[in-house]
N, C-alpha and C positions, 0 to 999 in steps of 0.2 A: 576706591575711586580709580578708574583707569581712563587715561586720556586716549584719544583716537590713535595716537602714535604708539602708545604702549600696547593697546589692544591688537594693533596690526603686527607688532613685533612678536608677540607670543601666540598669534593665530587665533585670537578671540573673534568669533562671529556671533551674530544675534539672530533670533527667530521669534516670530509672534505666535502666541497661542490662538489657534483657530478652531472653529467648530465644523463638524462634518461627519459623515459616516466613515468609520475606521475599517479599511480593508484588512481582513485577517486571513491567515493561511494556517491550515492544520496539516501537519506532516505526520505520516505514520509509516513504519517499516512493514512491508507486506511480503507475500510469497505467492508465486504462480502455482496454481493447482488445477486439477481437472474440472471441467464443466460436468457436474454430476448427472445432468440430464443427457449427456452424450457418452456415457459409459455403459457398455453392454456386456453382460455376462453370457458366455456360451456354455449352456448346460443341456446336453442331449436329453431327450425325453424317453430314451430306451436304454435297456441294459445291453452290454456287449463287450467285445474285446477290440482294442485299437490295433489295426493291422498296419497302418502307415500314417505318419505325421507329415503333412505338407508345410505346416507352420510349426517349427520345432525350436524356436528360441524367442526369448523376451525381447521386445523392441522391434520385431519384424512388422513391417507395414502390410496391411491387407486392404482390399477393396470389396465392396458388396459382391457376393457370389464367388469369391476366390475359395478354392478348396482348403479346408482346415485339416481334415483327417478322413481316413477311410476306416469304417467300422464293420466288424462282423457281428451280426446279431440274429439269433434264431427268430426273434420277433419280426425282423425285417424280411427274412426269407419267407416266413409264413404269409406275411402281408403281400409280398410280391406274387406268391402262388395264387392267393385269392384274387388278386387283380387280373392275372392272366386267365384264370378260370372264368371270371365274370366277363372279360372281353370275349373269350371264346363262346360263352353262352349267348352273349348278345348277337354274335354272328350266326349262331345256330338257330335262333328264333326269329330271324328276319322275315321268314315266310309265315310265321305263326300269327296269332291274333294280337290285337293292340295291347291287351292286358299283359300278355307274355312279353312283348317287346318292352313295355314300360317297366315291368319288374326287372328284366335283365339290365336295362339301362340304369335303373336305380341301384342295382347291386354293383355294377361297375363303378358308378359314381361314388358309392360308399367306400369301395376299396381304394379309389384314388384319394378321396378325402382323408382316409386314415393315414396314408403315407404323407400327405401334405401336413397334417397335424403333427407329424413327427419330424417336421422340418426337412423333408426330402424335397429337393428342388423340382419344380414342374418339368424342366427339361429332362431330368433323370427319369422321372416317371414315364414321360412320353417315349424315351428310349427303351425302357423295359417293355412297354406295350408294342413298340415297333419291331423289336428284335424277337420278342417272345421268350427271352432268356431270363432266368432268375439270376441276379447278380449275387455272388457270394459276399462281397463287401459293397457297401454303399457309402458315397462321399457326403460328408456334412460340410456345408459352406458358410462363409462369414456372413452374418446378418447385417453388419454395418461396415463402413469404411473407417479406418483408423490405425492405431498402433497397438500392438499387443503389449499391455503393461503388466499382465500376470499370466503365467503358464504353469499349470499344475497337472500335467499329463505326460506320460512317457509311452513310447511305442511298446506294444504287447500288453499294456495294462488293461485289467478288467475294470470297467466302469459300471456304475449303477445309474439309473434314471435320476436326473436332478443334480448329478455331480457337476460342480463348476470347473470346467477344464481350461477356459481362457477368460481373460477380461480384456476387452478391446475398447480403447478410448479414442474418440474423435477429437483431435487437437486443433481443428480449424477454428474453434472458439475456446478460450481458456478463461478461468476465473483468477482475479487478483484479490487476495483476501488479506486484510490488515486489521489492527486493533486501534480504536479511537478512544481516548480518555473520556471519562464520563463528563468532565467539565466542558469538553469540546463538542459534545453531541448537538447542542442547539445550532451549531454552524453547519451541520451535516444533514442532508435529506436525500431521499430517493430521487433519481433523475438528475442530480447535480453533476455538471461536467467537472472532471478532474484530470490531472496530468499524472501519468505513471512513468517513472524512470527506472532503469534497470542497471545494476552493477555490471552485468556481463555485456550490456549493450549501451555504453555511455552516450552514443550519438543517436540512439533510437528511442527517444521518449515518445510515448503514445498518449492519445486523448481518448477518454471513454466516459461513461456515465455510471454513477452508483446505482447498481441494480437491486441491492437488498441491504437492509440493516437488520442484523439479528436482534430478536426481541428481548434478549437477556443480557445482563451485565456480569462479567466475571468477578466474583466477590473478592478474589485475591489481588487482581491487578486493577480493578475498577475500570475496566475497558469493555467496549462493545465491538463486535466484529462487523466489518463492512465488506461488501463484495462489489467488485467492478468486473464486468464482462468485457473482454477485448477480443476482437477478431484476430486470428493468427494464421492467415493464408500461407505465409512462407514457413510456418512451423519454427520460427526463430525463438519463440517463447516456449520454454521447456518447463514442465512441472518441477518444482523445487527451487527455481531461480528466486533470488532475492529482488525485491523491488521497493520503491518509495512512492507512496501515494501523496500527491500535493492537492489539497482541497482548498479552493479559494472561496472566501466568504466576505461578509461585511456586517458591521454592527447594525442592529435593528433600528436604532435611533441615532440622531446627531449627537456627537460627543466632542468634548474639548480635547485637543491633542497637541503634542509637541514632538519634535524630533527626539529619537531615543537618546542621542548624544547630549541632550540638554539636561538630562536627569543624572545626578550623582548619587549612587546608592552606597551608603556606608555600612550596610548590614543592620543598622538599628533604625535608620531613617532614610528618606529620599528627599534630596535637596534640589532646588533650582535657584539660580541667581537672577533676580528680577532687576532690570534696569529702571530706576526711578526717573522722574522728570528732571531731577537735579543732576543726573548722571551717575549717582551712586549705585553700586550693585548691592542688592539686599538679598541675603540668603533666606530661603523660605521653604518650610516643610510642605510637601505635597503628598497626596494619596494617589496611588496608581491603579489603573484598571487594565483593560485588555491591551495587547501589544501586537505588533508585527515586526518585520525586519527593519522598518524605517521609522515608524511613529509609535507613540505610546499614549494611552488615554490618561488624562488627569481628572480624577473624580472630585478632588477638593484641594484648596490651597492656592488656586490660581483663577484669574478671570480672563474672559475672552478679550483679546486685543493687547494684553500685557506682553512686553518684550523681555526675553530671557537670553542668557548666554547659551549659545547652541554648540559651541566647540571650545576646547581648551578649558573645560569646566574644572578639571582636576587642578590645573595651575591656578585658577582663580580661587579655588578652595584652599590651596596651599598658601596663597598670599594672605587670605583672610585669617587663617589659623596662625600664621607666623606673626601677623600684626597683633592678634589678641595676646599671643604669648609674650612678645617683647613689649607690648604696651604696658604691661604690669611692671616692667623694669625701668620705665621712663623716670620715676621719681627717685631712683637710687642715686646717691652722690656721684657726680662725675659721669653719668650716663645720659645719652640722648639717642632717641630712635628716629631716624629719618630715612625715607626711601631714596635709593640711588638716583642721582640726577640724570645720569646718562644711560641707564639700563632699564629696559622694560621687563627684566626677569622677575619672577615671583619671589623676591627676597627683600630683606631690609638689612641695614648695617648699623653697627654701634659706633658712636663717636663721642669724644669728650664734650661736655657742655661748654658753650661759649663763655669765655672769661675765666675758665678754670684751667689749671695747669696740671700736668702729669705729676704724680708724687715723685719726690726726689729721695734718693737713697740716704739713709741716716748714717752719717760718718762720725758722729760724736763719740762713738765708742770704739773707733778704730785705734789700734796701738801700733807702734813701730815694731 
């Protein structure tokens, strides 16, 4: 039993068990990575030798059409010669019949198309036709804008068709990928709004949507990978950065909840102290369900509308345990257990029973 004054002194407050949907939050450590749909490999379709590198280090930014390298290739020289011959033929047959003009035009178009298929820029092809000169080296240009994240080519190197020389990533959009425990998957779905925080950018939390939930569970960690796509116009988010994904959800049905501070977990059981109508505090075992930072679900042991101790639960528990311990000593000769009259602290004191006197020293055997 605690009086109102005693409860005030040790900071005891009360809360009522209520029903409602329990707001939940799933947090997961994540990492910034490339948007795989925005990564482009630069692999020339011709054999040759690298005469000059315009992009010569990893991390360099490029835009569409920027020169990457100049390549010498006998295949390109032959194709240029065929284009110039076809162009000259078309001029020579201008006065000929329609069939001859059509054939010459088709031949020129085929020579142009061949160079286009080898990723030679249209402007470079037009310059070859305009000047009538065969270029010893031809420039290959960036197919996308972004940052060079891999470079595997050196000046003077011989390359074969299909060799991957650069990998360029467009970082204007990045992926944030994290692992969600199997038990939390019901609270996560595609399209759900989430908040993403970054260790390197503590004041730059961003909001995005879950774009994809991977279809498999890691058998070792029992987690599933989730992906959030975030716009990155200022390029402040860099692949490899750590992040935290905060996913807000709610229980599917109405549940009975209490403040988390109302539950005392001993390791073997979970207790709440219920205030009865007569003012007594009754310890009661409860079974717990889902939880968030503020409230916890009670699945059994408590009814809606019951009032429980919401704070200083540990002190109340200490008072009840001390009372049980000393209560067994109350029948010992000369012992009495009573609560302090002037203190609300969670303790009891021992005192002589009324009408008894303290034992006196036996002096009958004293000698001079």
